[in-house]
PDB file as gemmi writes it, atoms N, CA and C in Angstrom:
CRYST1    1.000    1.000    1.000  90.00  90.00  90.00 P 1                      
ATOM      1  N   MET A   1     -20.436  -7.018  18.297  1.00  0.00           N  
ATOM      2  CA  MET A   1     -19.268  -6.056  18.157  1.00  0.00           C  
ATOM      3  C   MET A   1     -19.114  -4.944  17.368  1.00  0.00           C  
ATOM      4  N   ASN A   2     -19.251  -3.719  17.708  1.00  0.00           N  
ATOM      5  CA  ASN A   2     -18.943  -2.551  16.936  1.00  0.00           C  
ATOM      6  C   ASN A   2     -17.167  -2.617  16.782  1.00  0.00           C  
ATOM      7  N   LEU A   3     -16.747  -1.911  15.517  1.00  0.00           N  
ATOM      8  CA  LEU A   3     -15.718  -1.303  15.263  1.00  0.00           C  
ATOM      9  C   LEU A   3     -14.717  -0.893  16.422  1.00  0.00           C  
ATOM     10  N   GLN A   4     -15.295   0.128  17.246  1.00  0.00           N  
ATOM     11  CA  GLN A   4     -14.641   0.344  18.205  1.00  0.00           C  
ATOM     12  C   GLN A   4     -14.469  -0.562  19.255  1.00  0.00           C  
ATOM     13  N   GLU A   5     -15.075  -1.177  19.579  1.00  0.00           N  
ATOM     14  CA  GLU A   5     -15.328  -2.287  20.493  1.00  0.00           C  
ATOM     15  C   GLU A   5     -14.402  -3.253  20.748  1.00  0.00           C  
ATOM     16  N   LEU A   6     -14.438  -3.337  18.895  1.00  0.00           N  
ATOM     17  CA  LEU A   6     -13.030  -4.771  18.799  1.00  0.00           C  
ATOM     18  C   LEU A   6     -11.132  -4.065  19.434  1.00  0.00           C  
ATOM     19  N   ILE A   7     -10.926  -2.525  18.676  1.00  0.00           N  
ATOM     20  CA  ILE A   7     -10.216  -1.640  18.948  1.00  0.00           C  
ATOM     21  C   ILE A   7      -9.446  -1.853  20.079  1.00  0.00           C  
ATOM     22  N   ASN A   8     -11.256  -1.602  20.712  1.00  0.00           N  
ATOM     23  CA  ASN A   8     -10.732  -1.247  22.530  1.00  0.00           C  
ATOM     24  C   ASN A   8     -10.198  -2.822  23.126  1.00  0.00           C  
ATOM     25  N   ALA A   9     -10.962  -3.410  22.285  1.00  0.00           N  
ATOM     26  CA  ALA A   9     -10.721  -5.153  23.216  1.00  0.00           C  
ATOM     27  C   ALA A   9      -9.247  -5.833  23.034  1.00  0.00           C  
ATOM     28  N   VAL A  10      -8.241  -4.904  21.940  1.00  0.00           N  
ATOM     29  CA  VAL A  10      -6.954  -5.698  22.078  1.00  0.00           C  
ATOM     30  C   VAL A  10      -6.153  -4.423  22.219  1.00  0.00           C  
ATOM     31  N   PRO A  11      -5.348  -5.071  23.419  1.00  0.00           N  
ATOM     32  CA  PRO A  11      -4.250  -3.874  24.037  1.00  0.00           C  
ATOM     33  C   PRO A  11      -3.077  -3.589  22.886  1.00  0.00           C  
ATOM     34  N   VAL A  12      -2.657  -3.008  23.042  1.00  0.00           N  
ATOM     35  CA  VAL A  12      -1.336  -2.346  21.992  1.00  0.00           C  
ATOM     36  C   VAL A  12      -0.525  -2.279  23.032  1.00  0.00           C  
ATOM     37  N   TYR A  13       0.822  -3.038  22.892  1.00  0.00           N  
ATOM     38  CA  TYR A  13       1.926  -3.099  23.788  1.00  0.00           C  
ATOM     39  C   TYR A  13       2.757  -2.288  23.311  1.00  0.00           C  
ATOM     40  N   MET A  14       3.675  -1.681  24.243  1.00  0.00           N  
ATOM     41  CA  MET A  14       4.533  -0.589  24.361  1.00  0.00           C  
ATOM     42  C   MET A  14       6.680  -1.577  24.000  1.00  0.00           C  
ATOM     43  N   HIS A  15       7.044  -1.186  23.559  1.00  0.00           N  
ATOM     44  CA  HIS A  15       8.279  -1.755  23.448  1.00  0.00           C  
ATOM     45  C   HIS A  15       9.131  -0.317  23.476  1.00  0.00           C  
ATOM     46  N   ASN A  16      10.491   0.035  23.826  1.00  0.00           N  
ATOM     47  CA  ASN A  16      11.221   0.727  23.733  1.00  0.00           C  
ATOM     48  C   ASN A  16      10.345   1.631  23.344  1.00  0.00           C  
ATOM     49  N   GLY A  17       9.064   2.506  24.282  1.00  0.00           N  
ATOM     50  CA  GLY A  17       8.918   3.725  24.288  1.00  0.00           C  
ATOM     51  C   GLY A  17       7.852   4.060  23.232  1.00  0.00           C  
ATOM     52  N   ARG A  18       7.418   2.827  22.267  1.00  0.00           N  
ATOM     53  CA  ARG A  18       6.668   3.349  21.110  1.00  0.00           C  
ATOM     54  C   ARG A  18       5.444   2.105  21.318  1.00  0.00           C  
ATOM     55  N   ARG A  19       4.680   2.322  20.724  1.00  0.00           N  
ATOM     56  CA  ARG A  19       3.620   1.303  20.197  1.00  0.00           C  
ATOM     57  C   ARG A  19       3.981   0.364  19.176  1.00  0.00           C  
ATOM     58  N   TYR A  20       4.250  -1.126  19.697  1.00  0.00           N  
ATOM     59  CA  TYR A  20       4.716  -1.990  19.134  1.00  0.00           C  
ATOM     60  C   TYR A  20       4.400  -3.235  18.603  1.00  0.00           C  
ATOM     61  N   PHE A  21       3.162  -3.848  19.250  1.00  0.00           N  
ATOM     62  CA  PHE A  21       2.363  -5.111  19.052  1.00  0.00           C  
ATOM     63  C   PHE A  21       1.372  -5.240  19.670  1.00  0.00           C  
ATOM     64  N   VAL A  22       0.877  -6.698  19.313  1.00  0.00           N  
ATOM     65  CA  VAL A  22      -0.613  -6.832  20.129  1.00  0.00           C  
ATOM     66  C   VAL A  22       0.069  -8.359  19.764  1.00  0.00           C  
ATOM     67  N   ARG A  23      -0.884  -9.242  20.874  1.00  0.00           N  
ATOM     68  CA  ARG A  23      -0.283 -10.329  20.980  1.00  0.00           C  
ATOM     69  C   ARG A  23      -2.410 -10.552  20.149  1.00  0.00           C  
ATOM     70  N   ILE A  24      -1.902 -11.973  19.020  1.00  0.00           N  
ATOM     71  CA  ILE A  24      -3.025 -12.646  18.583  1.00  0.00           C  
ATOM     72  C   ILE A  24      -3.933 -13.175  19.426  1.00  0.00           C  
ATOM     73  N   ASP A  25      -3.451 -13.672  20.646  1.00  0.00           N  
ATOM     74  CA  ASP A  25      -4.424 -14.013  20.951  1.00  0.00           C  
ATOM     75  C   ASP A  25      -5.000 -13.043  22.068  1.00  0.00           C  
ATOM     76  N   ASP A  26      -5.190 -12.187  21.986  1.00  0.00           N  
ATOM     77  CA  ASP A  26      -5.582 -10.965  22.410  1.00  0.00           C  
ATOM     78  C   ASP A  26      -7.250 -10.991  21.679  1.00  0.00           C  
ATOM     79  N   ILE A  27      -7.014 -11.068  20.147  1.00  0.00           N  
ATOM     80  CA  ILE A  27      -7.968 -10.962  19.678  1.00  0.00           C  
ATOM     81  C   ILE A  27      -9.313 -11.424  19.195  1.00  0.00           C  
ATOM     82  N   PRO A  28     -10.303 -11.369  19.613  1.00  0.00           N  
ATOM     83  CA  PRO A  28     -11.547 -12.145  19.405  1.00  0.00           C  
ATOM     84  C   PRO A  28     -11.491 -13.068  18.393  1.00  0.00           C  
ATOM     85  N   GLU A  29     -12.201 -13.636  18.524  1.00  0.00           N  
ATOM     86  CA  GLU A  29     -12.673 -14.220  17.203  1.00  0.00           C  
ATOM     87  C   GLU A  29     -14.336 -14.386  17.284  1.00  0.00           C  
ATOM     88  N   PRO A  30     -14.387 -13.723  15.845  1.00  0.00           N  
ATOM     89  CA  PRO A  30     -13.743 -14.726  14.126  1.00  0.00           C  
ATOM     90  C   PRO A  30     -12.355 -13.783  13.909  1.00  0.00           C  
ATOM     91  N   TRP A  31     -12.435 -12.300  14.478  1.00  0.00           N  
ATOM     92  CA  TRP A  31     -11.384 -11.882  13.638  1.00  0.00           C  
ATOM     93  C   TRP A  31      -9.997 -11.834  14.061  1.00  0.00           C  
ATOM     94  N   ARG A  32      -9.481 -12.867  14.678  1.00  0.00           N  
ATOM     95  CA  ARG A  32      -7.883 -13.396  14.622  1.00  0.00           C  
ATOM     96  C   ARG A  32      -8.020 -13.855  13.614  1.00  0.00           C  
ATOM     97  N   LYS A  33      -9.153 -15.053  13.627  1.00  0.00           N  
ATOM     98  CA  LYS A  33      -8.613 -15.494  12.256  1.00  0.00           C  
ATOM     99  C   LYS A  33      -8.302 -14.687  10.972  1.00  0.00           C  
ATOM    100  N   GLN A  34      -9.648 -14.249  10.877  1.00  0.00           N  
ATOM    101  CA  GLN A  34      -9.524 -13.101   9.797  1.00  0.00           C  
ATOM    102  C   GLN A  34      -8.261 -12.412   9.617  1.00  0.00           C  
ATOM    103  N   PHE A  35      -7.564 -11.902  10.847  1.00  0.00           N  
ATOM    104  CA  PHE A  35      -6.222 -11.198  11.080  1.00  0.00           C  
ATOM    105  C   PHE A  35      -5.303 -11.720  10.080  1.00  0.00           C  
ATOM    106  N   ILE A  36      -4.909 -13.395  10.889  1.00  0.00           N  
ATOM    107  CA  ILE A  36      -4.052 -13.984  11.037  1.00  0.00           C  
ATOM    108  C   ILE A  36      -4.028 -14.194   9.306  1.00  0.00           C  
ATOM    109  N   ALA A  37      -5.299 -14.258   8.971  1.00  0.00           N  
ATOM    110  CA  ALA A  37      -5.182 -14.344   6.922  1.00  0.00           C  
ATOM    111  C   ALA A  37      -4.650 -13.398   6.439  1.00  0.00           C  
ATOM    112  N   ALA A  38      -4.917 -12.122   6.851  1.00  0.00           N  
ATOM    113  CA  ALA A  38      -4.170 -10.762   6.263  1.00  0.00           C  
ATOM    114  C   ALA A  38      -2.831 -10.352   6.283  1.00  0.00           C  
ATOM    115  N   LEU A  39      -2.188 -11.632   7.419  1.00  0.00           N  
ATOM    116  CA  LEU A  39      -0.704 -11.228   7.856  1.00  0.00           C  
ATOM    117  C   LEU A  39       0.046 -12.150   6.645  1.00  0.00           C  
ATOM    118  N   HIS A  40      -0.926 -12.752   5.919  1.00  0.00           N  
ATOM    119  CA  HIS A  40      -0.147 -13.917   5.746  1.00  0.00           C  
ATOM    120  C   HIS A  40       0.895 -13.838   4.972  1.00  0.00           C  
ATOM    121  N   GLY A  41       2.806 -13.906   4.766  1.00  0.00           N  
ATOM    122  CA  GLY A  41       3.324 -13.282   4.189  1.00  0.00           C  
ATOM    123  C   GLY A  41       3.851 -12.131   4.984  1.00  0.00           C  
ATOM    124  N   SER A  42       3.343 -11.364   6.060  1.00  0.00           N  
ATOM    125  CA  SER A  42       3.806 -10.499   6.130  1.00  0.00           C  
ATOM    126  C   SER A  42       4.820 -11.035   7.561  1.00  0.00           C  
ATOM    127  N   ALA A  43       6.071  -9.830   7.765  1.00  0.00           N  
ATOM    128  CA  ALA A  43       6.722 -10.220   9.084  1.00  0.00           C  
ATOM    129  C   ALA A  43       6.244  -9.803  10.375  1.00  0.00           C  
ATOM    130  N   CYS A  44       6.679 -10.619  11.717  1.00  0.00           N  
ATOM    131  CA  CYS A  44       5.978 -10.551  12.626  1.00  0.00           C  
ATOM    132  C   CYS A  44       6.902 -10.039  13.934  1.00  0.00           C  
ATOM    133  N   PRO A  45       7.043  -9.466  14.485  1.00  0.00           N  
ATOM    134  CA  PRO A  45       7.852  -9.653  15.787  1.00  0.00           C  
ATOM    135  C   PRO A  45       8.444 -10.239  16.517  1.00  0.00           C  
ATOM    136  N   VAL A  46       9.679 -10.537  16.737  1.00  0.00           N  
ATOM    137  CA  VAL A  46       9.605 -11.674  18.402  1.00  0.00           C  
ATOM    138  C   VAL A  46      10.114 -11.171  18.978  1.00  0.00           C  
ATOM    139  N   LEU A  47       9.725 -11.602  20.088  1.00  0.00           N  
ATOM    140  CA  LEU A  47      10.544 -10.601  21.620  1.00  0.00           C  
ATOM    141  C   LEU A  47      10.404 -11.738  22.562  1.00  0.00           C  
ATOM    142  N   ASP A  48      11.350 -12.032  23.222  1.00  0.00           N  
ATOM    143  CA  ASP A  48      11.429 -13.333  24.623  1.00  0.00           C  
ATOM    144  C   ASP A  48      10.271 -13.300  25.266  1.00  0.00           C  
ATOM    145  N   GLY A  49       9.578 -14.413  25.548  1.00  0.00           N  
ATOM    146  CA  GLY A  49       8.693 -14.546  26.590  1.00  0.00           C  
ATOM    147  C   GLY A  49       7.412 -14.540  26.268  1.00  0.00           C  
ATOM    148  N   GLU A  50       7.472 -13.830  24.299  1.00  0.00           N  
ATOM    149  CA  GLU A  50       6.427 -13.632  23.897  1.00  0.00           C  
ATOM    150  C   GLU A  50       5.911 -14.957  22.718  1.00  0.00           C  
ATOM    151  N   HIS A  51       4.966 -14.715  22.400  1.00  0.00           N  
ATOM    152  CA  HIS A  51       4.525 -15.776  21.460  1.00  0.00           C  
ATOM    153  C   HIS A  51       3.239 -15.438  20.371  1.00  0.00           C  
ATOM    154  N   ALA A  52       3.385 -15.343  19.045  1.00  0.00           N  
ATOM    155  CA  ALA A  52       2.160 -14.987  18.338  1.00  0.00           C  
ATOM    156  C   ALA A  52       1.696 -13.210  18.156  1.00  0.00           C  
ATOM    157  N   LEU A  53       2.638 -12.505  17.834  1.00  0.00           N  
ATOM    158  CA  LEU A  53       2.558 -11.541  18.169  1.00  0.00           C  
ATOM    159  C   LEU A  53       2.312 -10.707  16.778  1.00  0.00           C  
ATOM    160  N   ALA A  54       1.807  -9.561  16.515  1.00  0.00           N  
ATOM    161  CA  ALA A  54       1.682  -8.902  14.989  1.00  0.00           C  
ATOM    162  C   ALA A  54       2.000  -7.423  15.700  1.00  0.00           C  
ATOM    163  N   PHE A  55       2.975  -6.807  14.605  1.00  0.00           N  
ATOM    164  CA  PHE A  55       3.175  -5.117  14.765  1.00  0.00           C  
ATOM    165  C   PHE A  55       2.064  -4.722  14.984  1.00  0.00           C  
ATOM    166  N   ALA A  56       2.184  -3.872  15.726  1.00  0.00           N  
ATOM    167  CA  ALA A  56       0.344  -2.786  16.223  1.00  0.00           C  
ATOM    168  C   ALA A  56       0.305  -1.883  15.209  1.00  0.00           C  
ATOM    169  N   TRP A  57       1.508  -1.218  14.610  1.00  0.00           N  
ATOM    170  CA  TRP A  57       0.598  -1.068  13.008  1.00  0.00           C  
ATOM    171  C   TRP A  57      -0.035  -1.521  11.814  1.00  0.00           C  
ATOM    172  N   ASP A  58       0.323  -3.067  11.663  1.00  0.00           N  
ATOM    173  CA  ASP A  58      -0.746  -3.767  11.556  1.00  0.00           C  
ATOM    174  C   ASP A  58      -1.982  -3.758  11.473  1.00  0.00           C  
ATOM    175  N   TRP A  59      -2.083  -3.934  13.166  1.00  0.00           N  
ATOM    176  CA  TRP A  59      -3.498  -4.226  13.549  1.00  0.00           C  
ATOM    177  C   TRP A  59      -4.107  -2.781  13.129  1.00  0.00           C  
ATOM    178  N   GLU A  60      -3.817  -1.897  13.778  1.00  0.00           N  
ATOM    179  CA  GLU A  60      -4.030  -0.648  13.695  1.00  0.00           C  
ATOM    180  C   GLU A  60      -4.730   0.014  11.906  1.00  0.00           C  
ATOM    181  N   ALA A  61      -3.574  -0.362  11.185  1.00  0.00           N  
ATOM    182  CA  ALA A  61      -4.383  -0.450   9.657  1.00  0.00           C  
ATOM    183  C   ALA A  61      -5.353  -1.360   9.117  1.00  0.00           C  
ATOM    184  N   TRP A  62      -4.885  -2.518   9.597  1.00  0.00           N  
ATOM    185  CA  TRP A  62      -6.147  -3.490   9.068  1.00  0.00           C  
ATOM    186  C   TRP A  62      -7.704  -3.382   9.987  1.00  0.00           C  
ATOM    187  N   THR A  63      -7.597  -2.747  11.024  1.00  0.00           N  
ATOM    188  CA  THR A  63      -8.500  -2.717  11.363  1.00  0.00           C  
ATOM    189  C   THR A  63      -9.493  -0.994  11.130  1.00  0.00           C  
ATOM    190  N   ASN A  64      -8.560  -0.191  10.710  1.00  0.00           N  
ATOM    191  CA  ASN A  64      -8.978   1.037  10.556  1.00  0.00           C  
ATOM    192  C   ASN A  64      -9.179   1.149   8.719  1.00  0.00           C  
ATOM    193  N   GLU A  65      -8.553   0.252   7.375  1.00  0.00           N  
ATOM    194  CA  GLU A  65      -8.871   0.229   6.332  1.00  0.00           C  
ATOM    195  C   GLU A  65      -8.904  -1.132   5.402  1.00  0.00           C  
ATOM    196  N   GLY A  66      -7.635  -1.837   6.250  1.00  0.00           N  
ATOM    197  CA  GLY A  66      -7.128  -3.034   5.799  1.00  0.00           C  
ATOM    198  C   GLY A  66      -5.727  -2.793   5.291  1.00  0.00           C  
ATOM    199  N   LEU A  67      -5.623  -4.002   5.259  1.00  0.00           N  
ATOM    200  CA  LEU A  67      -3.757  -3.892   4.795  1.00  0.00           C  
ATOM    201  C   LEU A  67      -3.628  -3.743   3.455  1.00  0.00           C  
ATOM    202  N   PRO A  68      -2.564  -2.884   2.774  1.00  0.00           N  
ATOM    203  CA  PRO A  68      -2.604  -2.764   1.397  1.00  0.00           C  
ATOM    204  C   PRO A  68      -2.962  -4.426   0.281  1.00  0.00           C  
ATOM    205  N   GLY A  69      -4.356  -3.985   0.192  1.00  0.00           N  
ATOM    206  CA  GLY A  69      -4.669  -5.399  -1.149  1.00  0.00           C  
ATOM    207  C   GLY A  69      -5.180  -6.651  -0.082  1.00  0.00           C  
ATOM    208  N   ARG A  70      -5.727  -6.268   0.834  1.00  0.00           N  
ATOM    209  CA  ARG A  70      -6.451  -7.508   2.053  1.00  0.00           C  
ATOM    210  C   ARG A  70      -7.241  -6.947   2.440  1.00  0.00           C  
ATOM    211  N   THR A  71      -8.392  -7.633   2.859  1.00  0.00           N  
ATOM    212  CA  THR A  71      -9.775  -7.195   2.995  1.00  0.00           C  
ATOM    213  C   THR A  71      -9.595  -7.246   4.709  1.00  0.00           C  
ATOM    214  N   GLY A  72     -10.194  -5.884   5.683  1.00  0.00           N  
ATOM    215  CA  GLY A  72     -10.424  -5.585   6.632  1.00  0.00           C  
ATOM    216  C   GLY A  72     -11.317  -6.340   7.156  1.00  0.00           C  
ATOM    217  N   PRO A  73     -11.794  -5.995   8.633  1.00  0.00           N  
ATOM    218  CA  PRO A  73     -12.344  -7.365   9.494  1.00  0.00           C  
ATOM    219  C   PRO A  73     -13.852  -7.134   8.855  1.00  0.00           C  
ATOM    220  N   THR A  74     -14.030  -8.345   8.748  1.00  0.00           N  
ATOM    221  CA  THR A  74     -15.674  -8.019   9.013  1.00  0.00           C  
ATOM    222  C   THR A  74     -16.689  -8.952   9.488  1.00  0.00           C  
ATOM    223  N   GLY A  75     -17.689  -8.887   9.838  1.00  0.00           N  
ATOM    224  CA  GLY A  75     -18.887  -9.175  10.124  1.00  0.00           C  
ATOM    225  C   GLY A  75     -18.959  -8.098  11.645  1.00  0.00           C  
ATOM    226  N   ILE A  76     -18.447  -6.668  11.236  1.00  0.00           N  
ATOM    227  CA  ILE A  76     -18.566  -5.894  12.402  1.00  0.00           C  
ATOM    228  C   ILE A  76     -19.762  -4.761  12.047  1.00  0.00           C  
ATOM    229  N   ASP A  77     -20.183  -4.840  13.049  1.00  0.00           N  
ATOM    230  CA  ASP A  77     -21.470  -3.584  12.937  1.00  0.00           C  
ATOM    231  C   ASP A  77     -20.589  -1.912  13.265  1.00  0.00           C  
ATOM    232  N   TYR A  78     -20.621  -1.760  11.410  1.00  0.00           N  
ATOM    233  CA  TYR A  78     -20.109   0.071  11.356  1.00  0.00           C  
ATOM    234  C   TYR A  78     -20.945   0.873  11.686  1.00  0.00           C  
ATOM    235  N   SER A  79     -22.276   0.833  12.531  1.00  0.00           N  
ATOM    236  CA  SER A  79     -22.982   1.514  12.639  1.00  0.00           C  
ATOM    237  C   SER A  79     -22.519   2.698  14.063  1.00  0.00           C  
TER     238      SER A  79                                                      
END                                                                             
């Protein structure tokens, strides 16, 4: 899978009119485990009826350049 395919595979959901969250369960492995590890110690949104969410901007940062001080996705075809 290349980076764009990974980004396209994970829907970003709107909340109050803005890009707000991704569902952790929507992220394919092995990147789900990598992203969870990168989120360690970060705040995550909590919404009624939802579980295991991450902020959309954290997902977008991680898939683009990595979260500050943390590794971005590995095992991606960057060609």
